[in-house]
Wavefront OBJ file of the C-alpha trace (Angstrom):
o trace
v -20.367 11.640 7.516
v -17.562 12.874 5.261
v -14.381 13.966 7.109
v -16.196 13.210 10.373
v -13.007 11.520 11.682
v -11.085 14.710 11.725
v -13.935 16.681 13.200
v -14.454 14.265 16.002
v -10.790 14.224 16.929
v -10.591 17.994 17.012
v -13.798 18.443 18.943
v -12.593 15.957 21.628
v -9.317 17.801 21.950
v -10.689 21.297 22.043
v -13.345 20.789 24.690
v -11.371 19.055 27.365
v -9.900 21.594 29.838
v -6.177 21.837 29.976
v -5.590 20.513 26.366
v -3.410 22.532 24.106
v -3.062 21.599 20.421
v 0.519 21.922 19.280
v 0.856 23.747 15.991
v 2.453 21.386 13.516
v 2.485 20.420 9.938
v 1.199 16.945 8.843
v 4.009 14.614 9.669
v 3.091 11.302 8.127
v 4.641 8.955 5.700
v 3.793 5.902 3.638
v 6.311 3.064 3.985
v 5.522 0.882 0.945
v 8.317 -1.571 1.565
v 7.438 -2.341 5.189
v 3.729 -1.998 4.478
v 2.516 0.646 6.904
v 1.515 4.278 7.218
v 2.934 6.208 10.179
v 2.402 9.646 11.596
v 3.640 11.756 14.510
v 1.608 14.039 16.830
v 2.840 16.600 19.435
v 0.794 17.980 22.207
v 1.218 20.070 25.396
v -1.033 21.003 28.416
v -1.509 24.142 30.466
v 0.274 23.654 33.835
v -2.218 22.864 36.514
v 0.135 22.051 39.341
v -0.584 18.443 38.984
v 2.302 16.941 36.856
v 0.588 13.554 36.465
v -2.586 15.111 35.170
v -0.733 17.433 32.904
v 1.354 14.622 31.459
v -1.730 12.605 30.675
v -3.399 15.583 29.052
v -0.386 16.320 26.883
v -0.133 12.692 25.847
v -3.755 12.550 24.841
v -3.356 15.706 22.691
v -0.322 14.078 21.001
v -2.433 11.049 20.250
v -5.231 13.198 18.731
v -2.680 15.111 16.608
v -1.119 11.857 15.456
v -4.459 10.571 14.435
v -5.101 13.725 12.483
v -1.746 13.436 10.683
v -2.443 9.791 10.066
v -5.826 10.584 8.484
v -4.268 13.210 6.170
v -1.591 10.715 5.163
v -4.012 7.952 4.591
v -6.189 10.126 2.386
v -3.222 10.550 0.090
v -2.540 6.915 -0.476
v -3.051 6.052 -4.166
v -5.364 3.054 -4.784
v -4.817 2.920 -8.527
v -3.812 5.282 -11.319
v -7.145 7.135 -11.123
v -8.083 7.006 -7.487
v -6.786 8.058 -4.055
v -8.233 7.034 -0.673
v -9.802 10.492 -0.301
v -11.844 9.916 -3.369
v -13.560 6.904 -1.792
v -14.019 8.730 1.535
v -15.840 11.458 -0.272
v -17.900 9.106 -2.335
v -18.786 6.345 0.121
v -19.963 6.937 3.725
v -19.354 3.304 4.598
v -15.700 3.683 3.567
v -15.469 6.807 5.696
v -16.729 4.865 8.703
v -14.302 2.055 8.158
v -11.417 4.475 7.871
v -12.461 6.108 11.099
v -12.410 2.768 12.779
v -9.042 1.852 11.432
v -7.461 5.151 12.564
v -9.022 4.888 15.989
v -7.504 1.394 16.264
v -4.091 2.593 15.027
v -1.072 0.990 16.713
v 0.887 3.343 19.042
v 4.566 2.446 18.437
v 6.324 5.254 20.399
v 5.542 7.613 23.219
v 7.893 10.308 24.439
v 7.560 13.042 26.995
v 9.862 15.884 27.998
v 9.385 18.886 30.292
v 10.030 22.543 29.364
v 10.026 24.091 32.817
v 6.480 23.081 34.043
v 5.021 22.421 30.601
v 4.846 18.782 29.341
v 5.632 18.131 25.676
v 4.399 14.831 24.435
v 5.176 13.120 21.093
v 3.313 9.982 19.829
v 3.909 7.919 16.727
v 1.062 5.872 15.418
v 0.850 3.329 12.670
v -1.784 1.841 10.345
v -1.070 -1.371 8.451
v -1.515 -1.375 4.700
v -2.507 -5.081 4.910
v -2.998 -7.595 7.699
v 0.101 -9.704 6.948
v 3.087 -7.484 6.870
v 5.983 -7.211 9.248
v 5.482 -5.086 12.369
v 1.667 -4.690 11.925
v -0.523 -6.357 14.489
v -3.536 -4.150 14.947
v -6.080 -6.537 13.362
v -7.245 -3.668 11.112
v -5.729 -2.566 7.883
v -6.228 0.038 5.166
v -6.943 -2.601 2.583
v -9.680 -4.296 4.704
v -11.271 -0.851 5.383
v -11.394 -0.068 1.684
v -12.711 -3.478 0.715
v -10.768 -3.353 -2.492
v -11.080 -7.077 -3.130
v -14.215 -6.318 -5.110
v -12.837 -3.114 -6.781
v -12.875 -3.010 -10.590
v -9.834 -2.267 -12.601
v -9.304 1.363 -13.490
v -10.860 2.334 -16.817
v -7.436 2.893 -18.351
v -6.523 -0.842 -17.909
v -6.765 -2.712 -21.205
v -9.981 -4.897 -21.116
v -8.259 -7.742 -22.992
v -6.167 -10.141 -20.933
v -3.372 -12.325 -22.037
v -4.228 -15.140 -19.668
v -7.970 -15.635 -20.606
v -8.584 -18.656 -22.854
v -9.705 -17.310 -26.259
v -8.439 -13.817 -25.372
v -5.855 -11.812 -27.190
v -2.714 -13.939 -27.604
v 0.718 -12.706 -26.651
v 3.255 -12.399 -29.307
v 5.433 -15.455 -29.805
v 8.848 -14.881 -28.203
v 10.554 -17.985 -29.317
v 12.186 -20.668 -27.088
v 15.200 -18.927 -25.629
v 15.152 -17.133 -22.298
v 14.924 -13.397 -23.102
v 17.645 -10.992 -22.124
v 17.365 -9.584 -18.647
v 14.938 -12.210 -17.380
v 16.405 -14.212 -14.550
v 15.080 -17.473 -12.827
v 15.942 -21.102 -12.429
v 14.117 -22.841 -15.213
v 14.708 -26.280 -13.692
v 12.444 -25.501 -10.741
v 8.878 -24.226 -10.423
v 8.697 -20.442 -10.289
v 7.481 -19.241 -6.883
v 6.838 -15.555 -7.509
v 7.403 -12.479 -9.680
v 9.781 -9.503 -9.321
v 9.181 -6.570 -11.622
v 12.430 -4.605 -11.989
v 11.696 -0.938 -12.712
v 15.374 -0.381 -13.600
v 15.328 3.135 -12.215
v 12.072 4.177 -13.912
v 9.748 6.302 -11.847
v 6.502 4.669 -10.852
v 3.956 6.137 -8.481
v 3.364 3.470 -5.963
v -0.154 2.303 -5.311
v -2.270 -0.488 -3.849
v -3.609 -1.782 -7.157
v -1.001 -1.565 -9.937
v -1.715 -2.775 -13.534
v 0.862 -4.707 -15.512
v 0.409 -4.698 -19.259
v 2.078 -5.957 -22.457
v 1.823 -5.666 -26.260
v -0.407 -8.256 -27.926
v -1.458 -9.028 -31.463
v -1.964 -5.889 -33.606
v 0.209 -3.905 -31.110
v -2.701 -3.680 -28.800
v -2.042 -3.381 -25.064
v -3.359 -6.371 -23.050
v -3.528 -6.758 -19.281
v -1.089 -9.200 -17.634
v -1.755 -8.573 -13.973
v -4.276 -6.540 -11.917
v -6.599 -6.729 -8.965
v -8.790 -9.051 -11.017
v -5.960 -11.619 -11.215
v -5.795 -12.162 -7.480
v -8.101 -14.216 -5.264
v -10.442 -11.962 -3.144
v -9.300 -13.688 0.062
v -5.675 -13.041 -0.713
v -6.370 -9.354 -1.441
v -8.117 -8.941 1.890
v -5.173 -10.391 3.804
v -2.112 -9.594 1.741
v -3.131 -7.079 -0.831
v -2.053 -7.200 -4.500
v 1.575 -6.281 -4.439
v 4.570 -5.638 -2.317
v 7.352 -3.125 -2.936
v 11.167 -3.156 -2.517
v 13.876 -0.616 -2.920
v 16.125 -2.890 -4.812
v 16.413 -6.451 -6.282
v 18.250 -7.927 -3.394
v 15.633 -6.671 -0.988
v 12.944 -8.019 -3.207
v 14.481 -11.461 -3.314
v 14.625 -11.582 0.518
v 10.812 -11.269 0.634
v 9.757 -14.665 1.982
v 6.288 -14.476 0.639
v 7.456 -14.852 -3.005
v 9.596 -17.915 -2.316
v 13.079 -18.776 -3.463
v 12.693 -18.926 -7.198
v 11.004 -15.753 -8.231
v 11.180 -14.845 -11.931
v 12.862 -11.387 -12.411
v 11.390 -9.475 -15.381
v 12.692 -6.029 -16.395
v 10.013 -3.434 -16.948
v 10.087 -1.963 -20.463
v 8.288 1.278 -19.654
v 5.865 3.169 -17.388
v 3.051 4.651 -19.443
v 1.801 8.171 -19.013
v -1.180 6.535 -17.138
v 1.187 4.969 -14.640
v 0.747 1.396 -16.032
v 3.708 -0.977 -15.875
v 4.626 -2.184 -19.400
v 6.655 -5.465 -19.781
v 7.845 -7.151 -22.965
v 5.749 -9.771 -24.694
v 8.495 -12.257 -23.997
v 8.230 -11.569 -20.299
v 4.440 -11.924 -20.456
v 4.816 -15.198 -22.267
v 7.127 -16.596 -19.541
v 4.729 -15.456 -16.798
v 1.940 -17.340 -18.723
v 3.974 -20.521 -19.058
v 5.274 -20.583 -15.437
v 1.754 -20.029 -13.928
v 0.332 -23.060 -15.733
v -0.309 -26.559 -14.254
v -1.630 -25.284 -10.884
v 1.324 -23.001 -10.122
v -0.523 -19.726 -10.377
v 1.565 -17.501 -8.065
v -0.173 -14.425 -9.591
v -3.537 -15.320 -8.084
v -1.829 -15.561 -4.695
v -0.340 -12.009 -5.288
v 3.259 -13.212 -5.029
v 4.517 -10.139 -6.824
v 7.142 -7.614 -5.835
v 7.825 -4.342 -7.605
v 11.456 -3.291 -7.187
v 12.622 0.315 -7.646
v 15.866 -0.630 -9.337
l 1 2 3 4 5 6 7 8 9 10 11 12 13 14 15 16 17 18 19 20 21 22 23 24 25 26 27 28 29 30 31 32 33 34 35 36 37 38 39 40 41 42 43 44 45 46 47 48 49 50 51 52 53 54 55 56 57 58 59 60 61 62 63 64 65 66 67 68 69 70 71 72 73 74 75 76 77 78 79 80 81 82 83 84 85 86 87 88 89 90 91 92 93 94 95 96 97 98 99 100 101 102 103 104 105 106 107 108 109 110 111 112 113 114 115 116 117 118 119 120 121 122 123 124 125 126 127 128 129 130 131 132 133 134 135 136 137 138 139 140 141 142 143 144 145 146 147 148 149 150 151 152 153 154 155 156 157 158 159 160 161 162 163 164 165 166 167 168 169 170 171 172 173 174 175 176 177 178 179 180 181 182 183 184 185 186 187 188 189 190 191 192 193 194 195 196 197 198 199 200 201 202 203 204 205 206 207 208 209 210 211 212 213 214 215 216 217 218 219 220 221 222 223 224 225 226 227 228 229 230 231 232 233 234 235 236 237 238 239 240 241 242 243 244 245 246 247 248 249 250 251 252 253 254 255 256 257 258 259 260 261 262 263 264 265 266 267 268 269 270 271 272 273 274 275 276 277 278 279 280 281 282 283 284 285 286 287 288 289 290 291 292 293 294 295 296 297 298 299 300 301 302 303
């Protein structure tokens, strides 16, 4: 079962007459901002004298190679600080089957064909959505739904104590003034959260964990996969990404009054650390039925 996707694709290509697999490196990329994974494939066909047949053969090879590159890129997607997609493929046959179905249903976004004398050279770009509700993705299948991460536990490195659980570890008192660097309109309900990395490197992933410092200088969890409603995870995921604050604010999903909180640090385990003051404000602004965290209205901004 493991890696059967790649094997099936290569077997199909190698045993149909006229197919020629173009030699190429894996050409795929993860677009965290737009929410998709894309890959290119190139293929040719041995000239048969029938240009229509040769064109179709080359295009099919290009699709196979794009699927191969897509698989290799998908396997490298980080789920959390401990796990990549490849770890789940190796561990669970059902995940391998779902990934196979997702790649077979990948969206073809571009096809190109050129002729070098009598040899057709086809190029295909294919795309897999990270989640079902992001711009430009309409395949009906997504990586998140294939992985079924709505039931996934937090990574073991996430602090077990939570700041938002009644009776849990309380967050340090930050006083009554708005902390420096935190921006939002306090006269209106907060509609979402933007975490400003301020230039810090963070390895992007599907299930980030946000922490703060609680009583006794112990780390407590502010936000994780366990904060979000399972239905929301299946459709939207847990987080969105932006390359800058202005881009983050334009994300319609988080509404027009998102609270911007600067990130204090990224731990060696790739956890996002925010100040106790920021955590306190998140807690306050998600009370009284306005829990934007459970709806995953969270954007992580690179700077």
